[in-house]
N, C-alpha and C positions, 0 to 999 in steps of 0.2 A: 504494500500500500504506500502511496506517495505521501511523504511528509510535507508539511506546509509551515511557512513562517507567518505568524499572526500579523495582519496588516495594521490593526489598531490595538496594540497590547495595553493592558491596564498598567498605570503608573505604580511604581513601588517606592516606598519610603526608604528601603534598605539597600537599594541598588542605584548606581550612578549612571544616568543616561549619557551616551557617548557624545551627543550633540552639545553637552554642557562644557566640554573641555577640549574639543577638537575644532580645527578650522575647516569649515565646510567648503571653503574655496580651494582646499588642497587638491592637487591633481588626481590623487586616487579617489577622493570623494566625487570629483567631477566625472571621472571615468565610470564610477559605479552608477551615477545618474544617467549616463548616456547608454549603458547596455540595456537591451530589451529583455529584462529578466522574466517577465510574465510570458512573453511570446516563446522564449527559450524553454521555460518550464512546461508550457502546454505542448510543445513539440516533443519533449523528452518524456512526457507522461505515458506514452504508449509502451514504454519499457517497464512499467510498473503494474502490478496487479491491483484490482479493486478491493481485495480482501487482505486480511492479515495485519501484522504490526506495522505502524507507520515507519517509514524509512527516514533517513537524514534528508532534510529539505534540499531540493535540487539547487536552489541558489547558493546554499551554504557549501555543498560539496563541489559544485562547479566553480564557485568563486575561489575556493581553496586550491582547486586543481589549476586554475588560471594563474593564481599568485605563485604557486609552486613552479610553474614553467616560466613565468616572467622573470623570476629572481633566482632560478637555478637551484632550487631546494629539493631535498629528498622528501619522501613521505613522512619521515619522523621529524626532520628539522623544521618543516613548514608549520607543524603544530606548535613548536616552541616559539617560533617567531610570531605566530598568530596571537598567542597569549600575551606577548610583550607589546605588540603593536596595535593600538586602538583603531588606527586607520584601516588596517587589514580587517579588523572585526566589523567596522562599518561597511567595508566593501562586500562582505558576505551576508549582510542583512541583519546584523545584531543591533539591538536597541540599547542594551545595557552593557557595560564593561564586564567581560568575563575573565575569570581567573583559572579556569580549567579548559582543557581541550574540548572541542565540540563533538568529536567522535574518535574512534580508534583508527590509527593509520592504515590498518588492514582493510578498512572500508573503501579506500581508494582502489584497491585491487578488485573488490567486488563490483564497484561502480564501472570500472573500465571493462570488465567482462560483461556486465549487464548491457551497456549501451553499444559496445563494440565500435566497429568502423563507421557504421551509418550514423550512430549518435554523435560521435566526435566530429563527423562532417557537418552536422547541424550546428554544433558549437563553433566550428571554424567559420561558418556563415555569419554568426552573430559577432565574431571578433572583427569583422570588417564593418566600418561605419555605414549607416543607412544611405547617406548621400553617395558614397563611393559604390555601394552595392547596386544602386539603381542606375548608375551611369552605364553607358555603352562601353564594353571592354574592347578597346581598339587594338592594343598590342601587348602580348605577354612574352616573356622569355622563359624557355624551358631548358633545364640543364640537369642531367643525371649526376649523382654523386654516390658515394659509398657510406652506408651507416654501419660502422663496426659493431660486432656483437661482444658481449661481456665474456670472452674466453681468452685464455693464454695462447701464446704462439704455439701452434700445434706441431707435434712431431709424432711419427709412428711409435717410437719407443715410449714416449710419454703416455700415449693411449694404451699401450700394452701394460704398462705399470698400473694404470687406473683399473684395467680389467682384472689384474691379479688382486689388487686391493679390494675390489668389489666382490670377487669370488671368496676371499677370506671372510668378508662381512656376511655374505649369504650363508656360508658354512657355519659360522658362529651362531647365526640366528636360528638355524635348523638343527643344531647339535650334530654336525657332521665333522668327522676327522679325516683329513687327507692322508694319503700314504706318505706324502712328503710335501710340506708347505713351502719350502725354499725361502723362508723368511730371512735367514742369515745370508744366503747366497745372493738374494736380490739386493741387499745392502752393499755387498762387495761389488756386484756388477754396476750398480748405480755410481759408486765411487770411481770405477774405471771410466765410466762415460763422462765424468766431469772433465777429464783431460783428453777428450777425443781430438782436439785441435793440435795437440803436441805432436811433432813429427815422429817421435819414437814410440808413441803410445796409441797411434791410430789403429793399428792392427788389433790390439787388445780391446779397444773400445768397440770396434766392429763385431768382434767375437762376443762381447758382453751384450750388445743389442740383439744379436742373433739368439743368444741363450735366453734372454728375457722373453722374446717372442715365442720360442719353443715352450718355455715353461707356462706361459699363459694358455697355450693350447692344452698342455697336460692337465693343468688345474681345472680348466673348463670341462674337459672330458671326464675327469674324476668326479666332478660335481654333478654332471648329468647322470652318471651311473648310479650315484648314491642317493639322489633325490627320489622320493616316491612319486606316484602318478599325479596326485593332486598338487603336490609341491612343485613338480616339474612343469605342470601346465601354467602355474602362476608366474614362472620366470621364462616362459617360452619366447615371448617377444624380446625380452632383454638378452637372452642367449643368442637369438638370431642376429641382433645388433652386434654382439661381441664377435661372432664368427665373421661377419662382414668386415669388421675392423681388422681382424687378424689376417684375413685372406686378401685384403686390398693391397695393391702395389703402388709404387711411386708414380707410374705413368697412367693410372686409372683415372677415368672421369667420374664426376659426381662422388668424390670421396667423402668420407665422414671425418670431420675435423674436431668434433667434440661429442662426448657421450651424453651430455645434458642438453646440447643444442644441435640436433641432428641436421637442421636445415641451414647450416652455415655454408657459405660459398667462398672460395678463394678467388678474389677479383683483382685483376691487374689493370689499373687505369693509366699506365704509362708514366707514373711519377718517378722522380728520382728517389724520394723517400716519403712514405714507405712504399716499397716496390709492390708488395702484396698486402691486401687488406682482407680480413676475414669477417664477413657479415653479409649484407644484402644491399642491392642498389636502391636508391631513392631518387625519384624524379620530382623536381620542384618546379611549380608553375608560379611565376612572379609577375605581377602587373607592372609594366615598365613606366606607367604614368602615375598611378597612385602610390606605388611602392609597397603594396600589401601582397602577401602570399595567398594565392587562390587555390592551390592544390598541392598535395604531397602524396605520391603513389609509391607503393612497394613494388619493385620490379624484379625481385629475386636476382638472377644473373642473366637477364635478357640483354640482347643487343640494344644499344641506346636508341636506335631509330624505332624500335617496337614499343618504346615507352611513351611515345608522343600521343598515340590515340587514347590509352587509358588516362593520361594526365588531362587531356582536353575533355574527355567524358566526365571526369570528376569536377572540373571547373564548371561544366554545364550543369551538373547536379547541384553544386553549391550555390552558384550565382543565377542559374536559370538562363544564361546567355552563352553564346559561342563567340570566342575572340575573333576579330577580323584577321589578325596576323599573329603568327607564332614564330619568334626569332630563335634560332638554334645554332649550334656550332657544326663543324664538319663531321663530328662523330655521329650525327643523326641523319645520315644519308638515307634516302628512300623516297617516300611520298612527297609530292609538292603541294598537295591539297588534301585536307582531311575534313570532310563535311563542308562547312562554309568558311573554314579557317585556312588561310594561305600560309604555307610553310616557307620561311625565308632563312636561307643559310648562305654563308659567304661562298662566292663562286670565283674560280680562277680566270675563266674566259669571259672577259668583259668588253670584247671588241665591238659588239653590237650595241652597247649602251652608251648613252651620251655622258658628258662630264657631270651634268646635274644629277643624273640617275646614279652614277658611281659615288658621288659625294653623299647622296641621300642614303645609299646602302652602307657606306662607311660609318655614318652617324648612328645608324641602327645597330651596327655591330659593336661600336664603342659603348653604346647604351646597354647592350646585352651583357657586356663584360661586368656590369654592376651586380649581376647575380652571384658572382664569385664571392665577394665579401658578405653577401646575404647568407650564403651557405655556410661560410665560416662562423657567422654569428649564430646560426641555427645549431652548429655543432658545439661551440665552446660556451655559449651563453644560455642555451635552451636544451641541453642534455641530449643532443643527437650525436655527440662524439663517441659515445658508448651506450649501446642499448641494453638496459638491465631488465627489460620486460621479456618474458619467455615466449618462445614459439613464433610462428608466422604472424599470429594476431598481434603479439607484442611489438613486432617490427613496424607494422602499419600504424598501430596506436601511438607509438613513440614519435613517428614522423608527424602525424596530425597534431599531437600535443605540442611539439616543438613549433609548428607553424602557428598554432593558437597563441602560444607565449610570445612569439615574435610580433604578431599583429597587435596584441594588447600592449606590448612594450612600446611599439611605435606610436600608438595612440596616446600613451602616457607621456612620451617625450614631446609630442605635439602640444598637449595640454600644458605642459611645463613651459614651453616656449611662449604660448599665449599668455600665461600668467606673468612671465618675465617682461613681456611687451607691455602689459597693462599695469604693472606695478607702479611706475612713476605717476600715472594718472590716478590710481587708487589712493596713493599716499597724499597727493595734492588735494584730492577731494576730502580725505579724512582730516587734513590740516586746515581746510577752508570750508567747513560745513555750511556757512552762511551764504556762500556764493552759489547761485543757481546756475547750473550748466545744462545745456541741451544734450540729450542722449544719456543712455545708461551704460556704464562701463562694467557691468557684471560679467563674470566669466561665462555664464550660461548663454549669453547672447552671442559670444564668439565661438563657443565650443560646438 
């Protein structure tokens, strides 16, 4: 059942209203007044049942989710900052100053699973201002990047050691004794692998890696023989994964790079550093005129050109419009037209074009390069540099949440700039209240 925040709460003598000691012209307060909370709550209400215990109010959990992504906080740390910051409490719809967290941090996980990709796309729509949302989308820049996953640098030997440790754990849980567990030998072989780059110790290191792989097979076979029928069926899927990891070779395609994140891909974007990134591709759609992000699509390990169509489809779902032009780089070769959107990419042969057309195309390409720092901000300021959410769903959710945080942070900076521009006039008006001036300089008229 959907929880609600009371619109007209009864006043309390023992609690302090937030409006008594905060500045309502603060940029966060102005941003909270601009967001269409009621419309957002009505759209997200379809993900809640009509029966049962009331949930956390949508404005409260969505507001905290937005603040979390705007200021690069974790699920736990955003709660601590919310208790300390009365402006954050006002942003999430609180009337009185609170001294305890509004809900448990694990509720973020349940909410992300509840609304999924479709619900986060609706929140992304409301992160764009109404006037920008209603304008015609003339030109967008689309650029794929890599979203790394939360895994260590993968090696085959590291995966074999993890399989051995998992086999030890399963045997202990089920009361099984191995014929030989190799616990002491594994320590010796791992010590030899530490010096694998030494010229005189490379042969011993290769031998140690080979022995670790063989003993992982031995322990897995011994475990399968000694587990009973019901016990073996419970671990059947896990053992299939172990066998695939043990049997895979260096030159195989679609290799497994992590036991807890099976859908990780090894992606080479042609960079000097890092040469290889382990995660998934993300295609970002950026409005070149308004500066807001309109789409973020999970592309797994597809060719860059194949990500254009899903990105444009998502932009159409979110904004209800098709961009007139999509400016891309040379990595997105392929179609020149997708629906009503013209695909523009830099071309080498410009003999048939006039000087004016060439200069016009150069300006578009220079403007398209502005998406590169946008992607950098998404990664380092809005938690896309490393995805901590699990599975394919977590990859897509993390991209959309980073885009929401970027858009909201952009709106907040714009409101701050408006406040700084109006500050001299507001100070003059406060110092000369007896002078009547035409026009109202309140922030709401400019925001």
